[in-house]
N, C-alpha and C positions, 0 to 999 in steps of 0.2 A: 487697513494693513492685513495682509494674508498671514494666517497662523497655521502652522502644521499641527494637525490634531495629535499625531503620534508623539511629536516633540513635546507638546504640552502635557500629554499623559505621562511620558517618561519623567518630565520635570516634576509633575505632581507626585509620582511615586518616590522620587528622590527626597522631596520635601516631607513626605509622609515618614520616611525612614529617619530623617534628621530631626523632625519637630513633632511628629505624632498627629493623630487624626483631629484632635481638638483645634489645632491651628490651621488645618487645611481649609482653604477657601479659593474660589475663583480669583478673588482679588490678590491673594497671596501668590498664586501661580502667575498671574499677569505681572505682578511686581518682579518676580524672579526672571521672567522673560523680557522684562523691560518694555512692556506694551500696555496700552490702556485696557482696563478690565472688559469693556464692551467688545473688544476684539475677540474675546474667547466665546462670546455668546453665540456666535455662528455655529460652533461645534458643541458647546455645553450650555444648555439653557438654564440648568440648575446645578447646584452642588451635587445632587444625587446622580445626575447624568455624568458628571465627571467621575464620581466614585464608581459608577457602573463600568465605565470605560477602563478605569484603573484596575478594577477587579478582573476584567477580561484579559488585560495584559499580564497581570500578576499570575493568573492561573493557566495561561497558555502553555507553559512548559510541562504541565501535568498531563495534557491530553495524549501525547504519544505513549504514555505508560498506562492508559486506561482502555485499551482495546477489550472488547467483550471476550469472555472465556470461550475456549474452543468447545468445551462441553457445557451445555446449559445447566447441568446439575451442580456446577462449580460456583454458582452465584453467591453462596455465603462467603467463600474465600475471596471472591472478587470484591464484595462489599468491604471486607476488612482491608484488602489491599488498597482500594480506592480511598478509604478513610485515611489510611496512613499517608498516601501520596498527597491528598488535599491538605492534610495537616502540615506536611513538610513545606508545601508552597506557601501556605498562610503564615507559618512561623518565620519565613524568610524575610518578611517585611514587618516593620513596626505597626501594630494595630491591624495586621492583615485581615484577621477574622472579623473584627468590628467593621472594617471597610466593606467586606462582602455582605454583612448582615443587612437585610432589607433589599437586596438586589432582586430584580424581577426575573424569576427562573424561566419565564416564557420568552424572554428576549434571546436573540442570537448572541453568541459570545461564549467564552470559556465556561462560565458557571452554568449557563443554559445548556451547553453541550454535555457537561457532566451529568446534569439532571436528565437530559434526553437519553444518554447512554445507560443510565441506571434504569430508566423505564424500559428500554429495549432488553436489557439483561434479564430483568424480572419477567417481562412478558414472554421472552423466549423460554424462560424456566417454567412457564405454564400459568402465570398469574394473569388475570384479566387486565385490560388496559386501564380501567378506572382504578382498580386496586394497585396496579403497578405504579401509576402516576402519583397516587396519594402516598404510597410507601417511599417513592423516590424523593418527594418533597420533604417528608419527615426525616429521611436519611441525610439529606443535605443540611437541613436545619440542625440535626444532631451534631454533625461534624463542625459546622460553624459555631454553634453554641458552646460546645466543649472546648474548642480551640480558643474562642474568645475568653472563656473563663481562665484558661491557662495563661494567655497573654496578659490578662488583667491582674493576675495574682503575683505573689513573690516568686523570685527565681529568675533565671536567665531570660526566659521568654516574656516575663512581665516585670521588668525592673522598676523599682520605685516603691515596692512593698505594699502599698495600699491597693485594695481591690477596687480598681476604677470602674469595673463593670457594675458595681452596686450603685454608682452615681451616674451611670449612663442613662439617658431618657429611655424609658420603656424596659429597662432591665428588670429582671425578676429578683426580688429579695430572697425568695425561696431558692432560686438557682445559685445565688451568691452564697447562701448558707450551706447549700449542698456541696459547693466547691470547697468551702472551708472545711467541711466535715471530711471530705475525701483527703484533703491535705493532712488533716489531723490524724487520720487513720493510716497515713503512710502510703496511700495509693498514688502511684505515679500518673502523670497526665496520659501517657501511652496506655496504661492499664485501664484508666477510666474510660477512654475512648473505645478501647477494645471491648470492655464490658458492656458499654452502651450499644455498640453495634451487634454484639452477640445476643443481647436481650431482644433487639429488634429482629434479628434472624429467627430466634425462637418464636416470637410473636407471629411473624409471617408464616412460619411452618405450621403453627397451630391454626391460624386462620385458613391456610391452604387446605388443611384436612377437613375443614367445614365449609369451604367456599362452594358457591354455585357457579358453574362455568359462565363467564361473561360472553 
């Protein structure tokens, strides 16, 4: 039986919003489409493959807002703007950031495109390709991690109260404690992300002053 991949992906995103990431599976999507689970294997060999395609679809609306800056020197403002745009799209879906965590940035797709644009922006600003690539990966990880903390904690973006990130496989207990500390200090999620990106910008500037041209 032929299955439309985009329909399956949109169905999976709807189930994500309704039921959360923990219940997402190829079998659950197949059940919703009223097809046998093996029918989906032609398009998605694993749950991660499905999640990657969902991430692509989820972040596609962000790409038109992420054109490189006209002036290369505006890269710090571009990073802050990009972080805000990605956070917005991730928060638009239940567990959106957790869905994107673990995605392969080398793949074609929306998240890969965000990574590649970040590399281009930093390289055009004068950073070597290796440095720009490493910084771009760290930047994407920062945005995903901070947004995952936000969605996993108390409040509108993380309903349920309990910090589910602390129970997620591979999650860092130190990161969960840091998130709790920021909430206790009254720091908003937006401020936390802005501070993180600003710290990265300052680190890149410091490294740039000492770097050897690549």
